[in-house]
C-alpha positions as CSV (number, residue, x, y, z in Angstrom):
1,M,18.9,8.7,5.9
2,G,15.5,8.1,4.1
3,I,14.9,6.5,0.4
4,S,17.6,7.0,-2.1
5,P,16.1,8.0,-5.4
6,P,15.5,5.0,-7.9
7,A,16.5,4.1,-11.0
8,T,14.7,5.7,-13.5
9,V,14.0,5.5,-17.5
10,G,12.1,8.3,-19.0
11,A,11.9,12.0,-20.1
12,S,9.7,13.2,-17.2
13,P,12.0,15.4,-15.2
14,H,10.1,14.4,-12.0
15,N,9.2,11.4,-10.8
16,R,5.7,12.0,-9.1
17,F,4.9,8.6,-8.2
18,Y,7.9,8.4,-6.1
19,Q,7.3,11.8,-4.7
20,E,3.8,10.5,-3.5
21,L,4.8,7.4,-1.6
22,T,7.6,9.0,0.3
23,I,7.5,7.1,3.7
24,I,7.7,9.0,7.1
25,N,10.9,7.9,8.8
26,Y,10.6,7.4,12.2
27,E,14.2,7.8,13.2
28,E,14.4,11.1,11.4
29,Y,11.5,12.3,13.8
30,C,13.8,11.2,16.8
31,I,16.5,13.0,15.6
32,C,14.5,16.3,15.2
33,C,13.3,15.6,18.8
34,I,16.8,15.1,20.4
35,L,18.2,18.1,18.5
36,F,15.3,20.4,19.8
37,L,15.7,19.1,23.4
38,L,19.4,19.9,23.4
39,Q,18.6,23.2,22.1
40,L,16.1,23.6,25.0
41,N,18.7,22.8,27.6
42,K,21.2,24.8,26.6
43,I,18.7,27.5,26.7
44,C,17.6,26.3,30.2
45,T,21.2,26.0,31.6
46,T,22.4,29.7,30.0
47,K,19.3,31.8,30.8
48,I,17.5,30.4,33.7
49,K,20.7,29.7,35.9
50,S,18.6,30.9,39.0
51,M,16.4,27.6,38.8
52,N,17.4,24.5,40.3
53,H,18.8,21.7,38.2
54,K,16.4,19.4,39.6
55,K,13.6,21.2,38.8
56,I,14.7,21.5,35.3
57,L,15.2,17.8,34.3
58,P,11.7,16.7,35.0
59,V,10.6,19.5,32.8
60,L,13.0,18.1,29.9
61,F,11.9,14.4,30.6
62,L,8.3,15.4,30.0
63,F,9.1,17.3,26.9
64,F,11.1,14.3,25.5
65,A,8.3,11.7,26.3
66,S,5.9,13.8,24.9
67,A,8.0,14.6,21.5
68,I,8.5,10.7,21.3
69,Y,5.0,10.0,21.7
70,I,3.8,12.6,19.2
71,S,6.4,11.1,16.8
72,A,5.0,7.7,17.2
73,A,1.5,9.0,16.7
74,A,2.4,10.9,13.6
75,Q,4.1,7.8,12.3
76,D,1.3,5.4,13.1
77,G,-1.1,8.1,11.5
78,G,1.1,8.7,8.3
79,I,1.5,5.0,7.5
80,A,-2.3,4.0,8.5
81,D,-3.5,6.4,5.6
82,R,-2.0,4.1,2.9
83,L,-4.9,1.5,3.7
84,K,-8.4,2.2,3.6
85,I,-11.3,0.0,5.5
86,T,-14.2,-0.4,3.2
87,G,-17.3,-2.5,3.2
88,G,-21.1,-2.8,1.8
89,G,-23.8,-0.2,2.3
90,T,-23.9,3.8,2.3
91,F,-23.9,3.7,6.1
92,F,-20.8,1.3,6.6
93,K,-18.8,1.8,9.7
94,P,-16.0,-0.6,10.5
95,K,-16.7,-3.0,13.1
96,I,-13.6,-5.7,13.2
97,M,-10.4,-3.4,12.7
98,P,-11.2,-1.3,15.4
99,N,-11.7,-4.1,17.8
100,L,-9.1,-6.2,16.9
101,T,-7.8,-8.4,19.6
102,S,-7.5,-11.5,17.8
103,L,-7.0,-12.6,13.7
104,A,-6.8,-15.9,12.1
105,L,-4.8,-15.8,8.9
106,A,-6.6,-18.2,7.0
107,Q,-5.2,-17.2,3.5
108,V,-2.1,-15.0,2.8
109,T,-1.9,-15.1,-1.0
110,V,0.8,-12.8,-3.1
111,D,0.6,-12.1,-6.9
112,F,4.1,-11.5,-8.4
113,K,4.1,-9.2,-11.3
114,T,7.1,-10.1,-14.0
115,M,5.5,-7.8,-16.6
116,S,4.0,-4.3,-15.7
117,T,1.9,-2.4,-18.3
118,K,0.5,1.0,-17.9
119,S,-1.7,2.7,-20.2
120,V,-3.4,5.9,-20.6
121,T,-6.2,7.3,-22.9
122,K,-6.8,10.9,-23.3
123,R,-9.6,12.1,-25.3
124,E,-10.2,15.8,-26.2
125,K,-13.2,17.8,-25.8
126,K,-14.0,20.4,-29.0
127,S,-16.9,23.0,-29.0
128,F,-19.3,22.1,-31.6
129,G,-22.9,23.6,-32.4
130,F,-24.5,24.2,-29.0
131,G,-22.9,21.5,-27.2
132,K,-19.7,19.5,-26.6
133,T,-18.6,16.4,-29.0
134,P,-15.7,14.3,-28.4
135,G,-12.5,15.2,-30.1
136,K,-9.8,12.8,-31.0
137,A,-8.0,10.5,-28.7
138,A,-4.5,9.0,-27.8
139,T,-3.5,6.1,-25.9
140,A,0.0,6.0,-24.7
141,S,1.6,3.0,-22.8
142,V,4.6,1.5,-21.8
143,T,5.7,-2.1,-20.3
144,A,8.3,-3.0,-17.9
145,Y,10.0,-6.3,-18.0
146,L,11.5,-8.0,-14.9
147,E,14.7,-10.0,-15.5
148,T,16.7,-12.0,-13.2
149,T,20.5,-12.1,-14.3
150,D,21.7,-15.3,-12.3
151,G,18.4,-17.7,-13.8
152,D,14.8,-17.6,-13.6
153,L,12.6,-17.2,-10.1
154,E,11.4,-20.4,-9.3
155,A,8.8,-21.8,-7.5
156,K,10.6,-22.4,-4.5
157,D,11.7,-18.5,-4.6
158,Y,8.2,-17.2,-4.6
159,Q,7.0,-19.7,-1.8
160,E,10.0,-18.5,0.6
161,I,8.7,-14.9,0.2
162,V,5.3,-15.6,0.7
163,D,6.2,-17.8,3.7
164,H,8.3,-15.3,5.4
165,F,5.2,-12.8,4.6
166,Y,3.1,-15.2,6.7
167,S,5.1,-15.4,9.8
168,Y,6.3,-11.9,9.8
169,F,2.3,-10.9,9.8
170,Q,1.9,-13.3,12.6
171,H,4.9,-12.3,14.6
172,K,4.0,-8.7,14.4
173,L,0.2,-9.4,15.5
174,K,1.2,-11.2,18.9
175,E,3.9,-8.2,19.4
176,N,1.4,-5.9,19.2
177,G,-1.1,-7.7,21.5
178,I,-3.5,-9.5,19.1
179,D,-3.9,-13.2,19.5
180,T,-3.4,-15.5,16.5
181,V,-4.7,-19.1,15.5
182,S,-2.3,-21.7,14.4
183,W,-2.1,-22.7,10.9
184,N,-3.0,-26.3,11.8
185,A,-6.3,-25.0,13.4
186,I,-7.1,-23.3,9.9
187,T,-6.6,-26.2,7.9
188,G,-8.7,-28.5,10.3
189,T,-11.7,-25.9,9.2
190,E,-14.6,-27.2,6.9
191,M,-14.0,-23.8,5.1
192,Y,-10.3,-24.5,4.3
193,K,-11.0,-28.2,3.4
194,D,-13.5,-27.0,0.8
195,A,-11.3,-24.6,-1.2
196,G,-9.0,-26.0,-4.0
197,P,-5.2,-25.4,-4.2
198,T,-3.7,-21.9,-5.4
199,N,-3.1,-21.6,-9.2
200,N,0.5,-20.8,-9.8
201,A,0.4,-20.9,-13.6
202,M,1.7,-17.7,-14.9
203,K,-1.5,-15.7,-15.7
204,S,-1.3,-12.6,-18.2
205,E,-4.0,-9.6,-19.0
206,G,-4.1,-6.3,-20.3
207,G,-0.2,-6.2,-20.5
208,N,0.6,-7.6,-17.2
209,A,1.8,-10.8,-16.1
210,W,2.2,-12.3,-12.9
211,V,2.0,-15.6,-10.6
212,S,0.3,-16.4,-7.5
213,Y,1.6,-18.2,-4.4
214,S,0.0,-19.1,-0.7
215,A,1.6,-19.1,2.3
216,H,2.1,-23.0,3.3
217,N,1.2,-24.1,-0.1
218,G,-2.3,-23.5,1.1
219,N,-5.8,-23.5,-0.4
220,E,-7.4,-20.8,-2.0
221,I,-10.6,-19.5,-0.4
222,S,-10.7,-15.7,-1.8
223,N,-9.5,-15.0,-5.3
224,G,-9.2,-11.2,-4.4
225,N,-12.6,-10.2,-4.7
226,P,-14.3,-8.0,-2.2
227,T,-17.1,-10.2,-1.6
228,F,-18.3,-13.9,-1.2
229,G,-21.1,-16.0,-2.1
230,F,-23.8,-16.4,0.8
231,G,-22.6,-20.1,1.0
232,K,-19.4,-19.3,1.5
233,Q,-20.1,-16.6,3.8
234,K,-21.7,-19.0,6.1
235,K,-18.7,-21.3,6.2
236,I,-16.2,-18.4,6.9
237,G,-19.0,-17.3,10.0
238,R,-19.0,-20.4,11.5
239,T,-15.1,-21.0,11.2
240,S,-14.7,-17.2,12.9
241,E,-17.2,-18.4,15.8
242,D,-15.2,-21.8,16.2
243,L,-11.6,-20.2,16.2
244,S,-12.8,-17.2,18.4
245,A,-11.3,-15.1,15.8
246,P,-12.2,-12.8,12.8
247,V,-11.0,-14.4,9.8
248,A,-8.5,-12.8,7.4
249,F,-7.8,-13.6,3.7
250,I,-4.9,-11.3,2.8
251,Y,-4.7,-11.0,-0.8
252,T,-1.7,-8.6,-2.1
253,S,0.3,-8.0,-5.1
254,I,4.1,-7.6,-5.5
255,D,5.4,-5.1,-8.4
256,F,8.6,-4.2,-9.4
257,A,8.0,-1.3,-11.2
258,A,6.6,2.2,-11.0
259,I,5.4,3.6,-14.6
260,D,4.0,7.5,-14.9
261,V,2.3,7.9,-18.5
262,D,1.3,11.3,-19.6
263,V,-0.8,12.2,-22.8
264,D,-1.5,15.3,-24.5
265,V,-4.1,15.9,-27.6
266,R,-4.8,19.0,-29.1
267,S,-6.5,20.0,-32.5
268,G,-6.6,23.5,-33.9
269,Y,-6.0,25.5,-37.1
270,K,-3.1,27.0,-38.6
271,S,-4.7,30.1,-39.5
272,T,-8.4,31.1,-38.9
273,W,-7.9,33.4,-42.1
274,T,-7.3,30.9,-44.7
275,P,-10.2,29.6,-46.6
276,N,-10.6,25.9,-46.3
277,A,-7.9,25.6,-43.8
278,S,-7.3,21.8,-42.5
279,Q,-7.4,20.9,-39.0
280,T,-4.3,19.7,-37.2
281,T,-3.9,17.5,-34.4
282,T,-0.9,17.3,-32.2
283,M,-0.7,13.9,-29.9
284,K,2.3,13.6,-27.8
285,S,3.1,11.3,-24.8
286,E,5.7,11.2,-21.7
287,T,6.5,8.1,-20.0
288,K,8.7,7.0,-17.0
289,V,9.7,3.9,-15.3
290,S,11.2,3.3,-11.8
291,A,12.6,0.2,-10.6
292,L,10.7,0.5,-7.3
293,M,9.9,-2.5,-5.5
294,R,6.1,-2.2,-3.8
295,V,2.8,-3.7,-2.7
296,G,0.6,-2.5,-5.5
297,S,-2.6,-0.7,-4.5
298,T,-5.8,-2.1,-5.1
299,Q,-6.8,0.2,-8.1
300,E,-4.0,-1.1,-10.1
301,N,-4.5,-4.6,-9.4
302,F,-8.0,-5.0,-8.2
303,S,-6.9,-7.7,-5.6
304,Y,-8.8,-7.1,-2.0
305,S,-7.9,-8.3,1.4
306,T,-11.1,-9.2,3.7
307,L,-11.8,-9.7,7.1
308,M,-14.9,-11.6,8.4
309,N,-16.4,-12.4,11.7
310,E,-19.0,-14.7,13.0
311,K,-21.6,-12.3,12.4
312,L,-20.6,-12.3,8.7
313,N,-19.7,-8.7,9.2
314,A,-17.2,-7.9,6.3
315,E,-14.4,-5.1,5.7
316,N,-12.3,-5.0,2.9
317,V,-8.4,-3.5,3.5
318,N,-7.8,-1.5,0.2
319,V,-4.3,-0.4,-0.5
320,E,-4.6,3.3,-1.4
321,T,-1.2,4.2,-2.1
322,G,1.9,1.4,-3.2
323,I,3.7,0.5,-0.2
324,L,7.7,0.9,-1.0
325,A,10.0,-1.9,-0.1
326,E,12.4,1.4,1.0
327,M,15.2,-0.6,-0.5
328,D,17.2,-0.6,-3.9
329,Y,17.2,-4.0,-5.8
330,A,17.9,-3.3,-9.4
331,T,21.0,-4.0,-10.7
332,G,20.2,-2.5,-14.2
333,L,17.7,-0.5,-16.0
334,A,17.4,0.0,-19.7
335,E,15.0,0.6,-23.0
336,D,15.0,-2.9,-25.1
337,P,13.3,-1.9,-28.4
338,D,13.8,-5.6,-29.5
339,R,10.7,-6.5,-27.4
340,V,8.2,-4.3,-29.2
341,K,6.2,-6.2,-31.6
342,K,6.2,-4.1,-35.1
343,K,3.0,-2.6,-35.3
344,S,1.7,0.1,-37.9
345,K,0.3,3.1,-35.9
346,I,-3.0,3.9,-37.1
347,F,-6.1,5.5,-36.3
348,S,-8.8,3.0,-35.0
349,V,-12.5,3.6,-36.0
350,A,-12.6,5.5,-32.4
351,L,-10.3,8.0,-33.8
352,S,-7.6,6.5,-30.9
353,K,-4.1,6.7,-31.9
354,K,-1.5,4.2,-29.8
355,M,1.6,5.5,-28.9
356,E,3.7,2.8,-27.3
357,S,7.1,3.6,-25.8
358,N,10.2,1.4,-25.8
359,P,10.0,-1.6,-23.2
360,V,12.1,-1.2,-20.3
361,V,14.0,-4.3,-18.7
362,I,14.5,-4.1,-14.9
363,S,17.6,-6.3,-14.1
364,T,18.3,-7.8,-10.9
365,T,19.4,-11.1,-8.8
366,K,17.2,-13.5,-7.2
367,E,18.5,-12.7,-4.1
368,K,18.0,-9.1,-4.5
369,Y,14.8,-9.4,-5.7
370,K,13.7,-12.0,-2.8
371,A,15.1,-9.4,0.0
372,A,13.2,-6.4,-1.7
373,A,9.9,-8.2,-1.9
374,K,10.0,-9.7,1.7
375,K,10.6,-5.9,2.8
376,A,7.8,-4.5,1.0
377,L,5.4,-7.2,2.2
378,E,6.8,-6.7,6.1
379,N,5.8,-3.1,5.4
380,F,2.3,-4.2,4.6
381,A,2.0,-6.1,7.7
382,D,3.6,-2.9,9.8
383,T,1.1,-0.8,7.9
384,F,-2.0,-3.1,8.8
385,I,-0.9,-2.9,12.5
386,A,-0.4,1.0,12.5
387,K,-4.2,0.8,11.1
388,A,-5.6,-1.4,13.6
389,K,-4.1,1.2,16.1
390,V,-5.4,4.2,14.7
391,M,-9.0,2.9,14.4
392,K,-9.0,1.8,18.0
393,K,-7.9,5.1,19.2
394,G,-10.8,6.7,16.9
């Protein structure tokens, strides 16, 4: 049971990222509860023989029901912590999520990363005179590339994934007593008609590349920013009032890799007793890439999901830690030095040295990729429901 360790490339002895994202397994909770109850039953039947079994059974049932309830509560609480609800103002208090009885999914958009880069810069501090001045700095980075061995992922593949995400989300909302709004009702609103189509072209920035797709080839009302202009807010407020439900703009990202980068910079003298001794600086980096399909965190991708009601109360749904697919998908993972652009390693004016590790290629098939991406997005929907339940309980 649990999650099998992912395929990894790197020198780090432990995958800290993977350990931080380990998911609470509800089935394991239940098994522990059952084993506890079996042991309790053994004690009751051997040491309390004088008691009537009809009196023991209700007690066991009560213990069993309590254990399952506690397990479920712990599961919801653990999962819910992966999302954080934020809003404007110092004294912000969520009003939509704790009272969620209906929801209109007006937009469900996913950024699918095809290239993922993590870069970390560390600058040492050294004592000088009466204060501290910045010392030398080093930047370490590594890039992971996604490769499907049976042909490139096409528009229809991405569309299939995001349409599945929308349908699953709608189903889970209804299953948990939250009313939904039909897609036809959404597309009939002024808010939707005034928006433009989602741009499906490949985008790149900071060593990352991705494509964006929206459910039902829908229009892009939100671009993932946490705020809207006042004119758009008024349209959303009217839409919420007309649909009798808060309006949701779900904007997430799917990343195929977890990357860990560590940098160390140290300066010193070989000998303090040698006249005119020269200072030496040691810079080293350690990188690790794991094949982990996941919904990326808001901090990594700066894409926010937003809820807004008829009173223009707005709440952002932030992914605090990556939400894993909990399944293996990679068929291969290896360094590929040929993808590195040959660059001379020189010191810049800012005294920052770049240390670029060999790129890593994560291979898979289209079907394995789609299955893992769908599972990660399903887990996002489950996490959203768990967060709503926990906030409702207060």
